[in-house]
C-alpha positions in Angstrom: -7.7 24.2 24.0 -11.1 23.8 23.2 -12.2 20.2 23.0 -15.1 19.2 20.6 -17.9 17.4 22.2 -19.5 14.8 20.1 -23.4 15.6 20.4 -24.5 12.1 17.8 -24.3 8.8 19.3 -25.7 5.6 17.3 -27.7 4.0 20.3 -26.7 0.7 19.1 -24.3 -1.5 17.5 -27.1 -3.7 15.6 -28.4 -2.6 12.3 -30.4 0.4 12.7 -32.0 3.4 11.1 -32.4 6.8 12.9 -34.3 8.5 10.7 -36.3 5.5 8.8 -35.2 3.7 5.6 -38.2 5.4 3.6 -38.6 5.6 -0.2 -36.3 7.9 -1.7 -36.7 8.3 -5.0 -34.2 9.3 -8.1 -33.7 11.2 -11.1 -36.4 12.8 -13.0 -39.0 11.5 -10.0 -37.3 13.1 -7.2 -40.0 14.6 -4.4 -40.4 18.1 -4.3 -41.1 20.1 -0.8 -44.3 22.2 -0.4 -42.4 25.0 -1.6 -40.9 23.3 -5.0 -37.7 23.0 -3.3 -35.8 19.3 -4.3 -35.9 16.9 -1.9 -33.3 14.1 -1.3 -32.8 11.0 0.4 -29.2 9.7 1.7 -28.4 6.2 3.0 -25.5 6.5 5.3 -23.6 3.0 5.7 -21.9 3.0 8.8 -19.4 -0.1 9.3 -18.7 0.2 13.1 -19.2 2.5 16.1 -16.7 4.0 17.4 -15.3 7.9 17.5 -13.8 8.4 14.4 -16.3 7.0 12.3 -19.0 8.6 14.1 -17.6 12.1 13.8 -17.4 11.3 10.1 -20.7 10.5 9.7 -21.3 14.2 11.9 -19.1 15.9 9.7 -21.1 14.5 6.5 -24.4 15.9 7.7 -22.4 19.2 8.7 -21.0 19.9 5.0 -23.9 18.8 3.4 -26.4 21.4 5.8 -23.5 24.4 4.8 -24.1 23.6 1.2 -28.1 23.8 1.8 -28.7 20.4 1.9 -30.2 19.9 5.6 -32.0 16.8 7.3 -35.6 18.0 8.5 -35.9 20.7 5.4 -34.8 19.0 2.1 -33.5 16.2 3.7 -34.4 12.3 5.0 -31.2 10.4 6.2 -31.5 6.7 7.1 -28.1 5.7 9.5 -27.3 2.0 9.5 -24.6 0.3 11.4 -23.0 -2.9 10.1 -21.4 -3.6 14.1 -18.4 -4.3 12.1 -19.5 -7.3 10.1 -18.8 -7.4 6.2 -22.0 -9.5 5.8 -24.3 -7.0 7.0 -22.6 -4.1 5.7 -23.6 -6.0 2.1 -27.4 -6.0 3.6 -27.4 -2.7 4.1 -26.5 -1.4 0.9 -28.9 -3.8 -0.5 -31.3 -2.1 1.2 -30.5 1.5 0.5 -30.6 0.3 -3.6 -33.9 -1.3 -3.1 -35.3 1.9 -1.4 -33.7 3.6 -4.5 -32.2 6.0 -2.2 -30.4 9.0 -4.0 -27.1 8.7 -2.7 -25.3 6.4 -0.5 -22.0 7.6 1.8 -20.5 4.4 3.0 -18.3 5.0 6.2 -15.2 2.6 6.4 -13.6 0.7 4.0 -15.8 -2.3 4.2 -18.8 -0.5 4.0 -17.6 1.5 1.0 -16.9 -1.9 -0.9 -20.5 -3.3 -0.1 -22.5 0.0 -1.3 -20.1 -0.1 -4.5 -21.0 -3.7 -5.2 -24.3 -3.1 -4.2 -25.2 -0.1 -6.3 -22.9 -1.2 -9.6 -26.2 -2.2 -11.5 -28.4 1.0 -11.0 -27.7 4.6 -11.2 -27.2 5.5 -7.5 -23.7 7.4 -6.5 -22.0 6.0 -3.9 -19.7 8.6 -1.8 -16.9 7.2 0.6 -15.0 8.7 3.5 -12.6 7.2 6.2 -11.0 4.7 3.4 -7.4 4.5 4.0 -6.4 3.5 0.5 -9.1 3.3 -2.3 -6.6 2.5 -4.9 -6.2 -1.2 -2.8 -9.8 -1.4 -2.1 -10.5 -0.9 -5.4 -12.3 2.0 -5.6 -10.4 4.1 -7.2 -7.6 3.7 -10.1 -4.4 4.1 -9.8 -4.3 8.1 -10.7 -7.2 8.7 -8.3 -9.8 8.5 -10.6 -13.0 6.5 -10.1 -13.7 3.2 -11.0 -17.7 3.9 -11.6 -20.2 5.7 -9.5 -18.4 6.3 -7.0 -15.8 8.5 -5.1 -14.9 9.9 -1.6 -12.6 11.1 1.1 -9.1 8.8 1.8 -7.9 9.1 5.7 -5.1 7.7 4.5 -2.3 7.8 7.6 0.5 10.2 8.2 3.0 7.5 8.9 6.0 9.5 8.3 5.1 11.7 10.8 4.0 9.6 13.7 7.3 7.7 13.1 9.0 10.6 13.7 6.7 11.7 16.5 6.9 8.8 18.3 11.0 8.6 18.0 10.9 12.1 19.5 9.1 10.9 22.4 10.4 7.6 23.0 14.3 8.1 21.8 15.2 4.4 23.1 12.2 2.8 21.4 13.4 0.0 19.1 9.9 -2.2 18.3 6.9 -1.2 17.6 3.3 -3.5 18.2 0.8 -3.5 15.2 -2.7 -5.1 16.1 -4.5 -5.4 12.5 -7.5 -7.5 11.1 -6.2 -9.5 8.2 -9.4 -9.1 6.0 -9.2 -5.2 6.3 -7.8 -4.1 2.9 -7.5 -0.4 4.6 -5.1 -1.8 7.6 -3.3 -4.1 5.0 -2.1 -1.4 3.1 -1.3 0.5 5.7 0.6 -1.5 7.6 3.0 -2.6 4.6 4.1 1.6 4.4 4.9 0.9 8.5 6.9 -2.2 7.1 8.7 0.3 4.4 9.3 3.3 6.7 10.0 1.9 10.2 13.4 1.4 9.9 14.6 4.8 8.5 13.4 5.6 12.1 14.9 2.9 14.0 12.2 1.0 14.6 11.1 -2.9 13.8 7.4 -3.8 13.4 6.4 -6.4 15.4 2.8 -7.5 14.2 -0.3 -9.7 15.0 -3.1 -10.5 12.8 -6.6 -11.2 13.8 -10.0 -12.1 12.2 -12.4 -11.2 14.6 -13.1 -9.4 17.7 -12.7 -12.2 20.2 -9.2 -12.7 18.9 -7.8 -9.2 20.3 -7.3 -10.1 23.7 -5.1 -12.8 23.5 -3.1 -11.3 20.7 -2.3 -8.2 22.3 -1.4 -10.0 25.6 1.2 -11.9 23.3 2.1 -8.3 21.1 2.3 -6.7 24.5 5.2 -9.2 25.9 7.5 -8.2 22.2 7.1 -4.4 22.0 8.3 -1.0 23.3 5.1 0.7 22.4 2.0 0.2 20.3 0.5 2.4 17.1 -3.0 2.3 16.4 -4.0 2.0 12.4 -7.4 2.9 11.2 -8.9 -0.6 11.7 -12.3 -0.9 13.0 -12.2 -4.3 14.6 -9.2 -3.1 16.8 -10.5 0.6 17.1 -13.6 -0.9 18.2 -11.6 -2.8 21.1 -9.2 -0.2 22.2 -10.6 0.0 25.6 -9.3 -3.5 26.2 -6.0 -2.8 24.4 -5.7 0.5 26.6 -6.3 -1.6 29.8 -3.7 -4.3 29.2 -1.1 -1.5 27.8 -1.6 0.4 30.9 -0.8 -2.4 33.3 2.1 -3.0 31.8 3.2 0.6 31.4 3.6 0.6 27.7 2.0 3.5 25.4 -0.5 2.9 22.8 -0.3 5.7 19.9 -3.3 6.5 18.2 -4.1 7.4 14.5 -6.8 10.3 15.7 -8.0 12.8 18.4 -10.7 10.4 19.7 -8.1 8.1 20.2 -5.7 10.3 22.5 -9.1 11.7 24.2 -9.8 7.7 25.6 -6.4 7.1 26.7 -3.5 6.6 24.0 -1.0 8.7 24.6 -0.5 11.2 21.3 -0.9 11.0 17.7 0.0 12.4 14.7 -3.7 12.2 13.0 -6.4 13.4 11.3 -9.5 15.4 12.3 -12.3 13.0 11.3 -15.4 16.0 11.7 -13.5 17.6 9.1 -13.0 14.6 6.7 -16.9 14.0 6.8 -17.7 17.6 6.3 -15.1 17.8 3.2 -17.4 14.3 2.1 -20.3 16.1 2.5 -19.8 18.6 0.3 -18.6 16.6 -2.4 -22.1 14.6 -2.2 -23.5 17.9 -1.9 -22.2 18.6 -5.9 -23.5 15.2 -6.7 -27.1 15.8 -5.8 -27.5 18.9 -7.1 -26.3 17.7 -10.1 -23.2 19.9 -10.4 -20.7 17.0 -11.0 -21.0 13.1 -11.1 -19.3 10.8 -8.9 -17.7 9.1 -11.8 -15.8 12.2 -12.8 -14.4 12.8 -9.5 -11.1 11.7 -8.1 -11.3 10.9 -4.3 -9.6 13.4 -2.0 -7.5 13.6 1.2 -7.0 15.8 4.1 -3.1 16.6 3.4 -2.0 18.2 7.0 -2.1 15.6 10.0 -2.7 17.5 13.5 -0.9 16.5 16.6 -2.8 15.6 19.6 -1.5 14.4 23.1 -3.0 13.3 26.3 -1.0 14.6 29.0 -2.7 13.0 31.8 -1.5 9.5 30.0 1.8 10.8 29.6 1.7 11.7 33.4 0.7 8.0 34.3 3.4 6.9 31.9 6.1 8.5 33.1 6.6 10.2 29.9 7.9 13.8 29.3 6.5 15.2 26.3 8.9 17.6 24.2 8.4 21.3 24.4 8.4 21.8 20.4 5.4 19.0 20.4 3.4 20.2 23.4 4.0 23.6 21.3 2.5 22.7 17.9 -0.1 20.5 19.4 -3.6 21.1 17.9 -5.3 20.1 20.7 -3.9 18.7 24.1 -6.2 17.1 27.2 -5.5 17.0 30.4 -8.2 13.7 31.4 -8.9 10.9 30.0 -12.8 10.4 28.8 -14.1 7.1 29.2 
């Protein structure tokens, strides 16, 4: 099937700006282009550099463009990456507030929490994406309404579909391993749901918590000695080190299931996951409504993509000696015959 090829990649995992921080203005002082059209300045705070978050950023800009807000025409964008450091995420959002950008787009839960806290006493709206559980992250109320001038999109995992798929592909499996970062609210929330649902499919969840990237190698070694397969969450620290985990799992012929398309491309066996470009695009359209004054972030419930897609890597299946059931092959949104490094 046709594969999407990313064209946007951050050049460094250190804090950086792709378009310059600039001095965006807001409210009635908003700058205008030479033809009188309003112009906007957006600060994008991305928590880490990996495929799913990069795709969110790409989709966000596409969504804005479809609504008539385009970089280089009436939009200035400043992109900064926290390199998976929560302190840096706070510094980034503080800088955007100081620069008086018109809107902050925060990609991933830690960056969203930092942006909301930084902008709380300003009039700058925050629009987040790739936040698994906005309620648990205290970015939304229990009914989905905003807690302040903040809204966005959730990448809540289709956990039931994932467990059903793993059971079909591994009928004899008993234990699923999950690596997660203990400080990421999105991961803690998703793990609790896995724990609640796994028994319905005859699985036991074996979990290993980490606090930093340096913990991953040892935790992966320990976990791989206890389980039949691994499944990924949308955990930023873990996903950023996925290549290391895959190397260790492949050496033991243990399948790793992903949570989205990019993970399947680079070596996970399969995933019932989301299209993060589409999620980002949905977020960009929400942001456009706010920038144009059509809606206020405080009046917008967070949104989700309701239908997951099945993705499979046939090369990985071949290497592991696993036959992908025909019904799964038939329903695949995309299947890959090679591993992208």
